[in-house]
Every structure is written in C-alpha cells, then in structure tokens.
Backbone as ProteinMPNN parsed JSONL, in Angstrom:
{"seq_chain_A": "MSVVILGVDLGKKACGIAEVNAGGMIVTRRRTLIDHVPTLPPRVTIPA", "coords_chain_A": {"N_chain_A": [[4.638, -16.045, 10.918], [5.999, -13.853, 8.612], [5.103, -10.858, 7.056], [5.475, -8.728, 4.302], [5.137, -5.531, 2.838], [4.928, -5.371, -0.524], [4.494, -3.543, -2.584], [3.067, -0.318, -3.316], [0.488, 1.114, -5.058], [-0.465, 4.093, -6.191], [-3.073, 5.544, -7.614], [-5.175, 7.792, -9.566], [-7.842, 7.414, -8.874], [-7.945, 5.146, -7.316], [-6.162, 3.063, -4.965], [-3.665, 0.558, -4.496], [-2.385, -2.267, -2.678], [0.128, -4.672, -2.256], [1.006, -7.531, -0.472], [3.601, -9.683, 0.607], [4.79, -12.948, 1.654], [7.518, -14.554, 3.493], [8.417, -16.452, 1.683], [8.008, -15.283, -0.748], [5.528, -15.362, -1.919], [2.46, -13.868, -2.911], [0.303, -12.792, -0.455], [-1.737, -11.099, 0.248], [-3.763, -8.891, -1.535], [-4.865, -5.76, -2.003], [-7.286, -3.375, -3.016], [-8.408, -0.122, -3.015], [-10.801, 2.468, -3.214], [-9.899, 5.861, -3.654], [-11.52, 7.727, -2.392], [-12.219, 6.552, 0.0], [-9.961, 6.5, 1.547], [-7.954, 7.928, 4.068], [-6.918, 11.314, 3.708], [-3.666, 12.288, 2.812], [-1.195, 14.682, 3.889], [-0.043, 17.271, 1.569], [2.737, 17.117, 1.315], [4.866, 14.723, 2.467], [7.144, 14.104, 4.961], [9.822, 12.143, 6.095], [11.455, 11.664, 9.056], [15.006, 11.431, 9.504]], "CA_chain_A": [[4.769, -15.708, 9.513], [6.335, -12.456, 8.388], [4.499, -10.322, 5.833], [6.109, -7.483, 3.886], [4.42, -4.833, 1.77], [5.726, -5.432, -1.75], [4.371, -2.304, -3.336], [1.867, 0.497, -3.18], [0.151, 1.758, -6.326], [-1.375, 5.213, -5.962], [-3.645, 6.066, -8.851], [-6.022, 8.965, -9.374], [-9.129, 7.052, -8.291], [-7.826, 3.981, -6.438], [-4.81, 2.679, -4.58], [-3.552, -0.874, -4.276], [-1.266, -2.72, -1.858], [0.41, -6.102, -2.359], [1.836, -8.008, 0.631], [4.181, -10.999, 0.336], [5.361, -13.636, 2.809], [8.957, -14.794, 3.395], [8.668, -17.266, 0.502], [7.805, -14.487, -1.952], [4.177, -15.527, -2.46], [1.532, -12.794, -2.557], [-0.697, -13.279, 0.492], [-2.855, -10.158, 0.272], [-3.772, -7.85, -2.557], [-6.023, -4.914, -1.701], [-7.524, -2.2, -3.861], [-9.362, 0.743, -2.332], [-11.079, 3.754, -3.853], [-9.255, 6.972, -2.953], [-12.522, 8.411, -1.564], [-12.325, 5.89, 1.294], [-8.644, 6.514, 2.185], [-7.685, 9.232, 4.684], [-6.079, 12.165, 2.875], [-2.337, 12.61, 3.323], [-0.804, 16.059, 3.589], [0.564, 17.346, 0.244], [4.146, 16.736, 1.367], [5.138, 13.856, 3.61], [8.577, 13.995, 5.226], [10.169, 11.095, 7.053], [12.687, 12.067, 9.745], [16.134, 10.489, 9.347]], "C_chain_A": [[5.023, -14.213, 9.396], [5.756, -12.009, 7.049], [5.122, -8.966, 5.55], [5.261, -6.852, 2.796], [5.348, -4.76, 0.565], [5.658, -4.119, -2.51], [3.059, -1.607, -3.078], [1.671, 1.217, -4.505], [-0.87, 2.844, -6.036], [-1.834, 5.76, -7.304], [-4.49, 7.291, -8.555], [-7.319, 8.625, -8.658], [-9.049, 5.889, -7.315], [-6.366, 3.766, -6.064], [-4.803, 1.183, -4.298], [-2.314, -1.202, -3.465], [-1.115, -4.217, -2.062], [1.35, -6.48, -1.223], [2.331, -9.409, 0.302], [4.713, -11.612, 1.624], [6.846, -13.885, 2.559], [9.319, -15.615, 2.163], [8.468, -16.527, -0.811], [6.432, -14.633, -2.585], [3.288, -14.374, -2.007], [0.45, -13.372, -1.658], [-1.918, -12.372, 0.545], [-2.686, -9.155, -0.857], [-5.036, -7.045, -2.319], [-6.086, -3.741, -2.661], [-8.64, -1.399, -3.208], [-9.57, 2.019, -3.138], [-10.479, 4.865, -3.01], [-10.239, 7.688, -2.029], [-12.601, 7.822, -0.16], [-11.0, 5.83, 2.046], [-8.447, 7.882, 2.821], [-6.698, 10.032, 3.826], [-4.752, 12.452, 3.559], [-2.053, 14.08, 3.064], [-0.079, 16.101, 2.239], [2.026, 16.915, 0.222], [4.381, 15.927, 2.63], [6.64, 13.757, 3.776], [8.8, 12.945, 6.298], [11.471, 11.499, 7.725], [13.765, 10.992, 9.613], [16.473, 9.801, 10.651]], "O_chain_A": [[4.33, -13.408, 10.018], [5.901, -12.696, 6.037], [5.278, -8.148, 6.457], [4.728, -7.548, 1.932], [6.421, -4.16, 0.63], [6.67, -3.642, -3.022], [2.072, -2.223, -2.676], [2.593, 1.856, -5.012], [-2.011, 2.551, -5.677], [-1.054, 6.37, -8.036], [-4.519, 7.773, -7.423], [-7.847, 9.449, -7.912], [-9.991, 5.661, -6.557], [-5.457, 4.227, -6.754], [-5.822, 0.613, -3.907], [-1.306, -0.501, -3.551], [-2.102, -4.953, -2.045], [2.376, -5.83, -1.025], [1.577, -10.231, -0.219], [5.048, -10.898, 2.57], [7.376, -13.474, 1.527], [10.43, -15.484, 1.648], [8.73, -17.083, -1.878], [6.186, -14.095, -3.665], [3.356, -13.95, -0.853], [-0.241, -14.319, -2.034], [-3.017, -12.83, 0.854], [-1.593, -8.64, -1.092], [-6.144, -7.571, -2.417], [-5.06, -3.191, -3.063], [-9.696, -1.943, -2.886], [-8.618, 2.58, -3.68], [-10.544, 4.816, -1.781], [-9.836, 8.205, -0.987], [-13.005, 8.512, 0.776], [-10.917, 5.173, 3.084], [-8.737, 8.899, 2.191], [-5.749, 9.468, 3.282], [-4.713, 12.815, 4.735], [-2.602, 14.666, 2.13], [0.448, 15.079, 1.799], [2.502, 16.401, -0.79], [4.12, 16.4, 3.736], [7.343, 13.369, 2.843], [8.062, 12.869, 7.28], [12.488, 11.663, 7.051], [13.469, 9.797, 9.611], [17.391, 8.983, 10.697]]}, "name": "protein", "num_of_chains": 1, "seq": "MSVVILGVDLGKKACGIAEVNAGGMIVTRRRTLIDHVPTLPPRVTIPA"}
C-alpha cells in the first residue's frame, strides 16, 4: 500500500498532517502541538 502526505497545516500552536492511500481515502490524520515538534531553521532551502 502506498501512502502519500496530502497536506501539512502549520498553525501557531499546532500542526496537522493528512495522509491518503492510492484510492484517495484518508488513512492517517495527525495533530501535534508545536511544543512537541523539533524546531526548523527560520529558512529551509531545498537543493534543486
């Protein structure tokens, strides 16, 4: 089974992730308080 991250919601106090399978059904929905997520650097660059 292949799972794809559908979207990431970054709020001020919490973040959420929704994952879908090949059929388009949501298989996982997670919500985490920002306090428990490792801090990202202020600017994230992805090499081409």
